[in-house]
A tleap script that builds the chain and sets N, CA, C and O, in Angstrom:
source leaprc.protein.ff14SB
mol = sequence {
  NMET SER ASN LEU PRO ILE LYS GLN LEU VAL
  HIE ASP ALA LEU PHE GLN VAL GLN GLY SER
  GLU PRO SER GLU LEU ILE SER CYS LEU ASN
  CYS HIE GLN ALA ILE THR ALA SER SER TYR
  ARG ILE ARG ILE HIE ASP GLN HIE HIE HIE
  ARG PHE ILE ASN PRO GLY GLY VAL ILE TYR
  ASP VAL CYS CYS PHE HIE SER ALA PRO GLY
  THR ILE ILE SER GLY GLU PRO THR SER GLN
  TYR CYS TRP PHE GLN GLY TYR ARG TRP GLN
  TYR ALA HIE CYS GLU HIE CYS THR GLU GLN
  LEU GLY TRP TYR TYR GLU ASN ASP HIE LEU
  GLU SER PHE PHE ALA LEU ILE PRO SER SER
  LEU ARG SER LYS CASN
}
set mol.1.N position { -7.886 -11.966 11.122 }
set mol.1.CA position { -7.810 -11.891 9.670 }
set mol.1.C position { -7.617 -10.444 9.248 }
set mol.1.O position { -8.262 -9.545 9.787 }
set mol.2.N position { -6.750 -10.222 8.308 }
set mol.2.CA position { -6.461 -8.878 7.818 }
set mol.2.C position { -7.567 -8.372 6.899 }
set mol.2.O position { -8.278 -9.156 6.270 }
set mol.3.N position { -7.700 -7.051 6.834 }
set mol.3.CA position { -8.652 -6.437 5.914 }
set mol.3.C position { -8.022 -6.156 4.548 }
set mol.3.O position { -8.690 -5.627 3.659 }
set mol.4.N position { -6.753 -6.502 4.373 }
set mol.4.CA position { -6.093 -6.263 3.095 }
set mol.4.C position { -6.613 -7.233 2.036 }
set mol.4.O position { -6.932 -8.379 2.355 }
set mol.5.N position { -6.701 -6.791 0.782 }
set mol.5.CA position { -7.088 -7.712 -0.292 }
set mol.5.C position { -6.092 -8.858 -0.388 }
set mol.5.O position { -4.924 -8.701 -0.031 }
set mol.6.N position { -6.549 -10.013 -0.871 }
set mol.6.CA position { -5.716 -11.209 -0.945 }
set mol.6.C position { -4.459 -10.954 -1.778 }
set mol.6.O position { -3.387 -11.448 -1.428 }
set mol.7.N position { -4.567 -10.194 -2.874 }
set mol.7.CA position { -3.403 -9.908 -3.710 }
set mol.7.C position { -2.337 -9.165 -2.907 }
set mol.7.O position { -1.146 -9.438 -3.051 }
set mol.8.N position { -2.763 -8.230 -2.065 }
set mol.8.CA position { -1.819 -7.493 -1.223 }
set mol.8.C position { -1.151 -8.436 -0.230 }
set mol.8.O position { 0.055 -8.337 -0.003 }
set mol.9.N position { -1.905 -9.336 0.357 }
set mol.9.CA position { -1.344 -10.294 1.308 }
set mol.9.C position { -0.313 -11.195 0.634 }
set mol.9.O position { 0.724 -11.498 1.223 }
set mol.10.N position { -0.592 -11.624 -0.595 }
set mol.10.CA position { 0.346 -12.463 -1.335 }
set mol.10.C position { 1.642 -11.701 -1.596 }
set mol.10.O position { 2.730 -12.241 -1.401 }
set mol.11.N position { 1.528 -10.445 -2.038 }
set mol.11.CA position { 2.721 -9.658 -2.287 }
set mol.11.C position { 3.501 -9.403 -1.001 }
set mol.11.O position { 4.730 -9.481 -1.005 }
set mol.12.N position { 2.818 -9.100 0.092 }
set mol.12.CA position { 3.498 -8.896 1.368 }
set mol.12.C position { 4.249 -10.157 1.775 }
set mol.12.O position { 5.378 -10.078 2.260 }
set mol.13.N position { 3.631 -11.318 1.581 }
set mol.13.CA position { 4.282 -12.588 1.905 }
set mol.13.C position { 5.497 -12.806 1.012 }
set mol.13.O position { 6.524 -13.290 1.488 }
set mol.14.N position { 5.404 -12.460 -0.271 }
set mol.14.CA position { 6.522 -12.594 -1.190 }
set mol.14.C position { 7.704 -11.759 -0.720 }
set mol.14.O position { 8.838 -12.241 -0.719 }
set mol.15.N position { 7.459 -10.526 -0.325 }
set mol.15.CA position { 8.539 -9.676 0.161 }
set mol.15.C position { 9.146 -10.261 1.431 }
set mol.15.O position { 10.362 -10.198 1.612 }
set mol.16.N position { 8.328 -10.828 2.310 }
set mol.16.CA position { 8.848 -11.408 3.551 }
set mol.16.C position { 9.726 -12.613 3.254 }
set mol.16.O position { 10.764 -12.793 3.890 }
set mol.17.N position { 9.322 -13.444 2.291 }
set mol.17.CA position { 10.124 -14.592 1.901 }
set mol.17.C position { 11.458 -14.117 1.334 }
set mol.17.O position { 12.486 -14.763 1.540 }
set mol.18.N position { 11.447 -13.002 0.628 }
set mol.18.CA position { 12.670 -12.472 0.044 }
set mol.18.C position { 13.499 -11.693 1.065 }
set mol.18.O position { 14.512 -11.095 0.703 }
set mol.19.N position { 13.090 -11.692 2.324 }
set mol.19.CA position { 13.888 -11.110 3.381 }
set mol.19.C position { 13.542 -9.686 3.765 }
set mol.19.O position { 14.315 -9.045 4.477 }
set mol.20.N position { 12.416 -9.173 3.321 }
set mol.20.CA position { 12.025 -7.798 3.645 }
set mol.20.C position { 11.038 -7.781 4.796 }
set mol.20.O position { 10.059 -8.528 4.808 }
set mol.21.N position { 11.309 -6.926 5.753 }
set mol.21.CA position { 10.384 -6.720 6.862 }
set mol.21.C position { 9.224 -5.855 6.379 }
set mol.21.O position { 9.418 -5.026 5.490 }
set mol.22.N position { 8.019 -6.021 6.938 }
set mol.22.CA position { 6.889 -5.177 6.524 }
set mol.22.C position { 7.182 -3.683 6.614 }
set mol.22.O position { 6.679 -2.904 5.804 }
set mol.23.N position { 7.986 -3.279 7.587 }
set mol.23.CA position { 8.296 -1.850 7.729 }
set mol.23.C position { 9.179 -1.335 6.593 }
set mol.23.O position { 9.259 -0.125 6.382 }
set mol.24.N position { 9.843 -2.230 5.858 }
set mol.24.CA position { 10.689 -1.833 4.742 }
set mol.24.C position { 9.914 -1.696 3.431 }
set mol.24.O position { 10.444 -1.155 2.460 }
set mol.25.N position { 8.688 -2.171 3.386 }
set mol.25.CA position { 7.944 -2.191 2.134 }
set mol.25.C position { 7.629 -0.786 1.653 }
set mol.25.O position { 7.310 0.108 2.437 }
set mol.26.N position { 7.726 -0.620 0.356 }
set mol.26.CA position { 7.380 0.630 -0.319 }
set mol.26.C position { 6.227 0.302 -1.245 }
set mol.26.O position { 6.306 -0.644 -2.028 }
set mol.27.N position { 5.166 1.071 -1.162 }
set mol.27.CA position { 3.947 0.727 -1.898 }
set mol.27.C position { 3.538 1.822 -2.872 }
set mol.27.O position { 4.054 2.939 -2.836 }
set mol.28.N position { 2.606 1.477 -3.731 }
set mol.28.CA position { 2.028 2.416 -4.687 }
set mol.28.C position { 1.227 3.468 -3.918 }
set mol.28.O position { 0.400 3.124 -3.073 }
set mol.29.N position { 1.465 4.715 -4.201 }
set mol.29.CA position { 0.748 5.797 -3.539 }
set mol.29.C position { -0.747 5.733 -3.862 }
set mol.29.O position { -1.583 6.065 -3.021 }
set mol.30.N position { -1.077 5.308 -5.069 }
set mol.30.CA position { -2.457 5.284 -5.526 }
set mol.30.C position { -3.302 4.196 -4.847 }
set mol.30.O position { -4.406 4.470 -4.377 }
set mol.31.N position { -2.779 2.957 -4.797 }
set mol.31.CA position { -3.616 1.843 -4.308 }
set mol.31.C position { -3.033 1.109 -3.106 }
set mol.31.O position { -3.682 0.217 -2.559 }
set mol.32.N position { -1.832 1.462 -2.687 }
set mol.32.CA position { -1.154 0.888 -1.518 }
set mol.32.C position { -0.637 -0.530 -1.742 }
set mol.32.O position { -0.292 -1.211 -0.777 }
set mol.33.N position { -0.577 -0.986 -2.983 }
set mol.33.CA position { 0.000 -2.282 -3.334 }
set mol.33.C position { 1.494 -2.261 -3.025 }
set mol.33.O position { 2.167 -1.282 -3.349 }
set mol.34.N position { 2.028 -3.315 -2.408 }
set mol.34.CA position { 3.471 -3.421 -2.174 }
set mol.34.C position { 4.195 -3.484 -3.516 }
set mol.34.O position { 3.843 -4.288 -4.379 }
set mol.35.N position { 5.206 -2.636 -3.691 }
set mol.35.CA position { 5.924 -2.537 -4.959 }
set mol.35.C position { 7.369 -3.018 -4.823 }
set mol.35.O position { 7.828 -3.841 -5.616 }
set mol.36.N position { 8.072 -2.515 -3.836 }
set mol.36.CA position { 9.477 -2.858 -3.624 }
set mol.36.C position { 9.766 -2.727 -2.133 }
set mol.36.O position { 8.841 -2.600 -1.331 }
set mol.37.N position { 11.019 -2.755 -1.765 }
set mol.37.CA position { 11.405 -2.630 -0.357 }
set mol.37.C position { 12.645 -1.757 -0.258 }
set mol.37.O position { 13.448 -1.703 -1.190 }
set mol.38.N position { 12.800 -1.082 0.855 }
set mol.38.CA position { 13.966 -0.206 1.030 }
set mol.38.C position { 15.265 -1.009 0.955 }
set mol.38.O position { 16.297 -0.466 0.559 }
set mol.39.N position { 15.234 -2.270 1.321 }
set mol.39.CA position { 16.440 -3.103 1.238 }
set mol.39.C position { 16.828 -3.421 -0.205 }
set mol.39.O position { 17.922 -3.935 -0.439 }
set mol.40.N position { 15.968 -3.133 -1.172 }
set mol.40.CA position { 16.256 -3.364 -2.592 }
set mol.40.C position { 16.895 -2.146 -3.263 }
set mol.40.O position { 17.163 -2.178 -4.464 }
set mol.41.N position { 17.141 -1.078 -2.506 }
set mol.41.CA position { 17.760 0.123 -3.084 }
set mol.41.C position { 19.159 -0.214 -3.599 }
set mol.41.O position { 19.909 -0.958 -2.968 }
set mol.42.N position { 19.492 0.354 -4.762 }
set mol.42.CA position { 20.827 0.185 -5.324 }
set mol.42.C position { 21.318 1.521 -5.858 }
set mol.42.O position { 20.559 2.478 -6.006 }
set mol.43.N position { 22.609 1.552 -6.140 }
set mol.43.CA position { 23.227 2.742 -6.728 }
set mol.43.C position { 23.565 2.420 -8.178 }
set mol.43.O position { 24.227 1.422 -8.465 }
set mol.44.N position { 23.110 3.265 -9.079 }
set mol.44.CA position { 23.458 3.182 -10.487 }
set mol.44.C position { 24.255 4.443 -10.795 }
set mol.44.O position { 23.824 5.551 -10.477 }
set mol.45.N position { 25.418 4.270 -11.415 }
set mol.45.CA position { 26.336 5.396 -11.661 }
set mol.45.C position { 26.596 6.157 -10.359 }
set mol.45.O position { 26.578 7.387 -10.327 }
set mol.46.N position { 26.839 5.397 -9.291 }
set mol.46.CA position { 27.212 5.922 -7.974 }
set mol.46.C position { 26.119 6.707 -7.257 }
set mol.46.O position { 26.408 7.421 -6.297 }
set mol.47.N position { 24.868 6.591 -7.703 }
set mol.47.CA position { 23.777 7.299 -7.042 }
set mol.47.C position { 22.528 6.419 -6.965 }
set mol.47.O position { 22.244 5.643 -7.878 }
set mol.48.N position { 21.793 6.550 -5.870 }
set mol.48.CA position { 20.481 5.907 -5.752 }
set mol.48.C position { 19.409 6.803 -6.369 }
set mol.48.O position { 18.484 6.314 -7.018 }
set mol.49.N position { 19.533 8.107 -6.167 }
set mol.49.CA position { 18.550 9.091 -6.631 }
set mol.49.C position { 19.109 9.838 -7.845 }
set mol.49.O position { 20.260 10.274 -7.842 }
set mol.50.N position { 18.277 9.979 -8.882 }
set mol.50.CA position { 18.667 10.688 -10.101 }
set mol.50.C position { 17.565 11.666 -10.484 }
set mol.50.O position { 16.404 11.488 -10.116 }
set mol.51.N position { 17.945 12.703 -11.227 }
set mol.51.CA position { 16.970 13.652 -11.784 }
set mol.51.C position { 17.243 13.777 -13.283 }
set mol.51.O position { 18.374 14.017 -13.705 }
set mol.52.N position { 16.170 13.607 -14.086 }
set mol.52.CA position { 16.282 13.663 -15.538 }
set mol.52.C position { 15.166 14.520 -16.106 }
set mol.52.O position { 14.163 14.783 -15.443 }
set mol.53.N position { 15.359 14.951 -17.350 }
set mol.53.CA position { 14.327 15.674 -18.089 }
set mol.53.C position { 14.007 14.854 -19.330 }
set mol.53.O position { 14.909 14.502 -20.091 }
set mol.54.N position { 12.724 14.545 -19.543 }
set mol.54.CA position { 12.348 13.777 -20.731 }
set mol.54.C position { 12.296 14.699 -21.952 }
set mol.54.O position { 12.402 15.917 -21.802 }
set mol.55.N position { 12.135 14.141 -23.156 }
set mol.55.CA position { 12.122 14.972 -24.366 }
set mol.55.C position { 11.013 16.024 -24.368 }
set mol.55.O position { 11.131 17.030 -25.067 }
set mol.56.N position { 9.948 15.818 -23.609 }
set mol.56.CA position { 8.859 16.790 -23.510 }
set mol.56.C position { 9.117 17.890 -22.491 }
set mol.56.O position { 8.279 18.772 -22.303 }
set mol.57.N position { 10.278 17.844 -21.829 }
set mol.57.CA position { 10.628 18.867 -20.857 }
set mol.57.C position { 10.147 18.592 -19.442 }
set mol.57.O position { 10.285 19.453 -18.573 }
set mol.58.N position { 9.584 17.412 -19.188 }
set mol.58.CA position { 9.109 17.045 -17.850 }
set mol.58.C position { 10.292 16.538 -17.022 }
set mol.58.O position { 11.050 15.676 -17.468 }
set mol.59.N position { 10.436 17.078 -15.825 }
set mol.59.CA position { 11.513 16.665 -14.918 }
set mol.59.C position { 11.032 15.470 -14.091 }
set mol.59.O position { 9.946 15.495 -13.512 }
set mol.60.N position { 11.862 14.429 -14.048 }
set mol.60.CA position { 11.558 13.241 -13.247 }
set mol.60.C position { 12.664 12.992 -12.249 }
set mol.60.O position { 13.842 12.985 -12.606 }
set mol.61.N position { 12.290 12.787 -11.000 }
set mol.61.CA position { 13.180 12.242 -9.989 }
set mol.61.C position { 12.908 10.750 -9.957 }
set mol.61.O position { 11.753 10.325 -9.947 }
set mol.62.N position { 13.970 9.952 -9.940 }
set mol.62.CA position { 13.816 8.504 -9.846 }
set mol.62.C position { 14.802 7.957 -8.833 }
set mol.62.O position { 15.877 8.519 -8.623 }
set mol.63.N position { 14.419 6.850 -8.208 }
set mol.63.CA position { 15.275 6.118 -7.288 }
set mol.63.C position { 15.417 4.701 -7.821 }
set mol.63.O position { 14.462 4.134 -8.352 }
set mol.64.N position { 16.602 4.132 -7.681 }
set mol.64.CA position { 16.905 2.842 -8.298 }
set mol.64.C position { 16.790 1.685 -7.304 }
set mol.64.O position { 17.193 1.786 -6.145 }
set mol.65.N position { 16.227 0.586 -7.802 }
set mol.65.CA position { 16.001 -0.634 -7.019 }
set mol.65.C position { 16.380 -1.834 -7.881 }
set mol.65.O position { 16.139 -1.829 -9.088 }
set mol.66.N position { 16.966 -2.855 -7.277 }
set mol.66.CA position { 17.322 -4.046 -8.050 }
set mol.66.C position { 16.115 -4.928 -8.315 }
set mol.66.O position { 16.159 -5.782 -9.201 }
set mol.67.N position { 15.032 -4.737 -7.561 }
set mol.67.CA position { 13.840 -5.566 -7.734 }
set mol.67.C position { 12.600 -4.765 -7.359 }
set mol.67.O position { 12.633 -3.932 -6.453 }
set mol.68.N position { 11.522 -5.026 -8.059 }
set mol.68.CA position { 10.230 -4.407 -7.757 }
set mol.68.C position { 9.137 -5.415 -8.095 }
set mol.68.O position { 8.463 -5.281 -9.117 }
set mol.69.N position { 8.957 -6.431 -7.237 }
set mol.69.CA position { 8.017 -7.522 -7.526 }
set mol.69.C position { 6.556 -7.090 -7.689 }
set mol.69.O position { 5.756 -7.840 -8.248 }
set mol.70.N position { 6.197 -5.901 -7.213 }
set mol.70.CA position { 4.816 -5.441 -7.332 }
set mol.70.C position { 4.521 -4.714 -8.626 }
set mol.70.O position { 3.463 -4.101 -8.769 }
set mol.71.N position { 5.456 -4.775 -9.580 }
set mol.71.CA position { 5.240 -4.086 -10.851 }
set mol.71.C position { 4.997 -5.072 -11.979 }
set mol.71.O position { 5.327 -6.255 -11.892 }
set mol.72.N position { 4.408 -4.541 -13.041 }
set mol.72.CA position { 4.361 -5.232 -14.319 }
set mol.72.C position { 5.114 -4.345 -15.303 }
set mol.72.O position { 5.082 -3.119 -15.203 }
set mol.73.N position { 5.779 -4.972 -16.238 }
set mol.73.CA position { 6.583 -4.257 -17.222 }
set mol.73.C position { 5.838 -4.290 -18.542 }
set mol.73.O position { 5.318 -5.329 -18.948 }
set mol.74.N position { 5.790 -3.131 -19.219 }
set mol.74.CA position { 5.074 -3.079 -20.494 }
set mol.74.C position { 5.870 -2.285 -21.522 }
set mol.74.O position { 6.769 -1.513 -21.189 }
set mol.75.N position { 5.507 -2.501 -22.782 }
set mol.75.CA position { 6.158 -1.811 -23.891 }
set mol.75.C position { 7.353 -2.576 -24.402 }
set mol.75.O position { 7.926 -3.415 -23.707 }
set mol.76.N position { 7.716 -2.271 -25.626 }
set mol.76.CA position { 8.897 -2.885 -26.230 }
set mol.76.C position { 10.151 -2.216 -25.679 }
set mol.76.O position { 10.181 -0.995 -25.525 }
set mol.77.N position { 11.183 -2.996 -25.380 }
set mol.77.CA position { 12.429 -2.393 -24.909 }
set mol.77.C position { 12.987 -1.429 -25.962 }
set mol.77.O position { 13.005 -1.744 -27.152 }
set mol.78.N position { 13.436 -0.273 -25.522 }
set mol.78.CA position { 14.001 0.718 -26.432 }
set mol.78.C position { 15.168 1.440 -25.763 }
set mol.78.O position { 15.201 1.610 -24.544 }
set mol.79.N position { 16.111 1.854 -26.582 }
set mol.79.CA position { 17.211 2.666 -26.076 }
set mol.79.C position { 17.005 4.136 -26.441 }
set mol.79.O position { 17.816 4.987 -26.074 }
set mol.80.N position { 15.933 4.430 -27.156 }
set mol.80.CA position { 15.643 5.812 -27.548 }
set mol.80.C position { 15.346 6.656 -26.313 }
set mol.80.O position { 14.552 6.259 -25.460 }
set mol.81.N position { 15.982 7.817 -26.221 }
set mol.81.CA position { 15.825 8.744 -25.094 }
set mol.81.C position { 16.158 8.088 -23.750 }
set mol.81.O position { 15.584 8.449 -22.722 }
set mol.82.N position { 17.070 7.142 -23.758 }
set mol.82.CA position { 17.400 6.409 -22.528 }
set mol.82.C position { 18.256 7.267 -21.607 }
set mol.82.O position { 19.230 7.880 -22.046 }
set mol.83.N position { 17.891 7.309 -20.333 }
set mol.83.CA position { 18.614 8.081 -19.334 }
set mol.83.C position { 19.870 7.380 -18.843 }
set mol.83.O position { 20.762 8.024 -18.292 }
set mol.84.N position { 19.951 6.069 -19.035 }
set mol.84.CA position { 21.094 5.298 -18.557 }
set mol.84.C position { 21.776 4.652 -19.764 }
set mol.84.O position { 21.265 3.687 -20.331 }
set mol.85.N position { 22.921 5.186 -20.145 }
set mol.85.CA position { 23.633 4.742 -21.333 }
set mol.85.C position { 23.936 3.249 -21.268 }
set mol.85.O position { 24.353 2.730 -20.233 }
set mol.86.N position { 23.720 2.571 -22.392 }
set mol.86.CA position { 23.983 1.140 -22.488 }
set mol.86.C position { 22.801 0.271 -22.100 }
set mol.86.O position { 22.895 -0.955 -22.158 }
set mol.87.N position { 21.696 0.876 -21.707 }
set mol.87.CA position { 20.501 0.145 -21.290 }
set mol.87.C position { 19.342 0.406 -22.251 }
set mol.87.O position { 19.339 1.388 -22.993 }
set mol.88.N position { 18.373 -0.483 -22.219 }
set mol.88.CA position { 17.077 -0.298 -22.868 }
set mol.88.C position { 16.044 -0.183 -21.759 }
set mol.88.O position { 16.218 -0.766 -20.689 }
set mol.89.N position { 14.974 0.560 -21.999 }
set mol.89.CA position { 13.962 0.763 -20.963 }
set mol.89.C position { 12.588 0.304 -21.425 }
set mol.89.O position { 12.293 0.232 -22.619 }
set mol.90.N position { 11.757 -0.004 -20.432 }
set mol.90.CA position { 10.338 -0.297 -20.606 }
set mol.90.C position { 9.612 0.358 -19.438 }
set mol.90.O position { 10.233 0.705 -18.433 }
set mol.91.N position { 8.316 0.524 -19.565 }
set mol.91.CA position { 7.525 1.115 -18.481 }
set mol.91.C position { 7.337 0.113 -17.347 }
set mol.91.O position { 7.227 -1.090 -17.582 }
set mol.92.N position { 7.301 0.620 -16.115 }
set mol.92.CA position { 6.991 -0.192 -14.933 }
set mol.92.C position { 5.709 0.374 -14.316 }
set mol.92.O position { 5.661 1.536 -13.910 }
set mol.93.N position { 4.676 -0.464 -14.256 }
set mol.93.CA position { 3.371 -0.068 -13.727 }
set mol.93.C position { 3.059 -0.863 -12.464 }
set mol.93.O position { 3.576 -1.963 -12.271 }
set mol.94.N position { 2.218 -0.304 -11.613 }
set mol.94.CA position { 1.711 -1.051 -10.464 }
set mol.94.C position { 0.904 -2.232 -10.990 }
set mol.94.O position { 0.037 -2.070 -11.849 }
set mol.95.N position { 1.193 -3.403 -10.474 }
set mol.95.CA position { 0.487 -4.604 -10.914 }
set mol.95.C position { -1.001 -4.556 -10.558 }
set mol.95.O position { -1.826 -5.168 -11.236 }
set mol.96.N position { -1.334 -3.835 -9.507 }
set mol.96.CA position { -2.719 -3.807 -9.033 }
set mol.96.C position { -3.566 -2.755 -9.741 }
set mol.96.O position { -4.636 -3.079 -10.257 }
set mol.97.N position { -3.109 -1.498 -9.778 }
set mol.97.CA position { -3.931 -0.410 -10.342 }
set mol.97.C position { -3.433 0.087 -11.695 }
set mol.97.O position { -4.087 0.924 -12.317 }
set mol.98.N position { -2.309 -0.400 -12.155 }
set mol.98.CA position { -1.651 -0.068 -13.427 }
set mol.98.C position { -1.116 1.365 -13.513 }
set mol.98.O position { -0.784 1.823 -14.607 }
set mol.99.N position { -1.025 2.073 -12.404 }
set mol.99.CA position { -0.417 3.408 -12.389 }
set mol.99.C position { 1.053 3.283 -12.802 }
set mol.99.O position { 1.751 2.387 -12.328 }
set mol.100.N position { 1.533 4.181 -13.688 }
set mol.100.CA position { 2.943 4.137 -14.031 }
set mol.100.C position { 3.761 4.601 -12.839 }
set mol.100.O position { 3.536 5.680 -12.291 }
set mol.101.N position { 4.719 3.761 -12.448 }
set mol.101.CA position { 5.560 4.055 -11.288 }
set mol.101.C position { 7.001 4.340 -11.671 }
set mol.101.O position { 7.794 4.760 -10.827 }
set mol.102.N position { 7.348 4.121 -12.916 }
set mol.102.CA position { 8.714 4.349 -13.352 }
set mol.102.C position { 9.053 3.506 -14.559 }
set mol.102.O position { 8.225 3.292 -15.444 }
set mol.103.N position { 10.316 3.019 -14.579 }
set mol.103.CA position { 10.835 2.313 -15.735 }
set mol.103.C position { 11.693 1.135 -15.293 }
set mol.103.O position { 12.280 1.129 -14.211 }
set mol.104.N position { 11.742 0.135 -16.177 }
set mol.104.CA position { 12.601 -1.029 -15.997 }
set mol.104.C position { 13.722 -0.913 -17.025 }
set mol.104.O position { 13.457 -0.633 -18.194 }
set mol.105.N position { 14.967 -1.125 -16.608 }
set mol.105.CA position { 16.131 -1.020 -17.477 }
set mol.105.C position { 16.866 -2.348 -17.521 }
set mol.105.O position { 17.006 -3.033 -16.508 }
set mol.106.N position { 17.337 -2.701 -18.720 }
set mol.106.CA position { 18.129 -3.920 -18.897 }
set mol.106.C position { 19.163 -3.668 -19.982 }
set mol.106.O position { 18.882 -2.973 -20.959 }
set mol.107.N position { 20.378 -4.238 -19.816 }
set mol.107.CA position { 21.408 -4.086 -20.842 }
set mol.107.C position { 21.675 -5.420 -21.525 }
set mol.107.O position { 21.015 -6.417 -21.230 }
set mol.108.N position { 22.641 -5.439 -22.436 }
set mol.108.CA position { 22.953 -6.647 -23.200 }
set mol.108.C position { 23.537 -7.758 -22.333 }
set mol.108.O position { 23.554 -8.918 -22.745 }
set mol.109.N position { 24.013 -7.417 -21.145 }
set mol.109.CA position { 24.588 -8.412 -20.225 }
set mol.109.C position { 23.529 -8.942 -19.254 }
set mol.109.O position { 23.855 -9.639 -18.293 }
set mol.110.N position { 22.261 -8.608 -19.511 }
set mol.110.CA position { 21.118 -9.002 -18.686 }
set mol.110.C position { 21.194 -8.425 -17.274 }
set mol.110.O position { 20.596 -8.964 -16.342 }
set mol.111.N position { 21.938 -7.321 -17.122 }
set mol.111.CA position { 21.923 -6.570 -15.871 }
set mol.111.C position { 20.692 -5.681 -15.917 }
set mol.111.O position { 20.415 -5.045 -16.933 }
set mol.112.N position { 19.956 -5.639 -14.819 }
set mol.112.CA position { 18.702 -4.886 -14.843 }
set mol.112.C position { 18.465 -4.181 -13.517 }
set mol.112.O position { 19.054 -4.520 -12.491 }
set mol.113.N position { 17.578 -3.186 -13.573 }
set mol.113.CA position { 17.159 -2.469 -12.379 }
set mol.113.C position { 15.889 -1.693 -12.691 }
set mol.113.O position { 15.498 -1.564 -13.851 }
set mol.114.N position { 15.256 -1.183 -11.658 }
set mol.114.CA position { 14.070 -0.354 -11.774 }
set mol.114.C position { 14.423 1.064 -11.350 }
set mol.114.O position { 15.113 1.263 -10.351 }
set mol.115.N position { 13.953 2.042 -12.102 }
set mol.115.CA position { 14.062 3.459 -11.730 }
set mol.115.C position { 12.638 3.913 -11.440 }
set mol.115.O position { 11.854 4.142 -12.362 }
set mol.116.N position { 12.306 4.041 -10.160 }
set mol.116.CA position { 10.934 4.334 -9.745 }
set mol.116.C position { 10.798 5.784 -9.284 }
set mol.116.O position { 11.729 6.367 -8.728 }
set mol.117.N position { 9.634 6.342 -9.525 }
set mol.117.CA position { 9.344 7.742 -9.214 }
set mol.117.C position { 8.930 7.834 -7.738 }
set mol.117.O position { 7.854 7.356 -7.376 }
set mol.118.N position { 9.760 8.436 -6.886 }
set mol.118.CA position { 9.447 8.449 -5.446 }
set mol.118.C position { 8.138 9.155 -5.101 }
set mol.118.O position { 7.499 8.797 -4.111 }
set mol.119.N position { 7.724 10.139 -5.882 }
set mol.119.CA position { 6.461 10.819 -5.579 }
set mol.119.C position { 5.245 9.960 -5.893 }
set mol.119.O position { 4.122 10.340 -5.561 }
set mol.120.N position { 5.450 8.797 -6.535 }
set mol.120.CA position { 4.366 7.858 -6.813 }
set mol.120.C position { 4.342 6.696 -5.819 }
set mol.120.O position { 3.541 5.770 -5.948 }
set mol.121.N position { 5.229 6.759 -4.830 }
set mol.121.CA position { 5.376 5.675 -3.854 }
set mol.121.C position { 5.212 6.197 -2.443 }
set mol.121.O position { 5.293 7.400 -2.198 }
set mol.122.N position { 4.977 5.268 -1.506 }
set mol.122.CA position { 4.918 5.627 -0.088 }
set mol.122.C position { 5.482 4.477 0.718 }
set mol.122.O position { 5.379 3.316 0.320 }
set mol.123.N position { 6.084 4.807 1.866 }
set mol.123.CA position { 6.588 3.785 2.781 }
set mol.123.C position { 5.419 3.182 3.534 }
set mol.123.O position { 4.419 3.856 3.781 }
set mol.124.N position { 5.540 1.918 3.899 }
set mol.124.CA position { 4.468 1.218 4.612 }
set mol.124.C position { 4.311 1.712 6.045 }
set mol.124.O position { 3.206 1.698 6.588 }
set mol.125.N position { 5.405 2.147 6.658 }
set mol.125.CA position { 5.329 2.511 8.083 }
set mol.125.C position { 4.807 3.894 8.313 }
set mol.125.O position { 4.691 4.328 9.459 }
savepdb mol mol.pdb
quit
């Protein structure tokens, strides 16, 4: 029997059903909850990794993923200060500890992706 909490085991099983090997899992740095998988990486505007500055002058590095089942999305969708033209964003938090891990983006065509902060994540292996 594993020493992992049941919620972690459920998320790990979900990723495995979706075709991700445990070694591909990327987890929350704070609580180690499975968040996404390396196989979910995507390129937005021809890049997986982006660097942006928010209106407060804070620099963010983000990496894009088509799915992040270990997150919860919060806030009203907004296009204000959006880093990806044509999209609206919401916050993406760890489902387990609620640490902000990045943002969820969606456009009018229901195309969506996650822009996650790599310094808030860790690889499982």
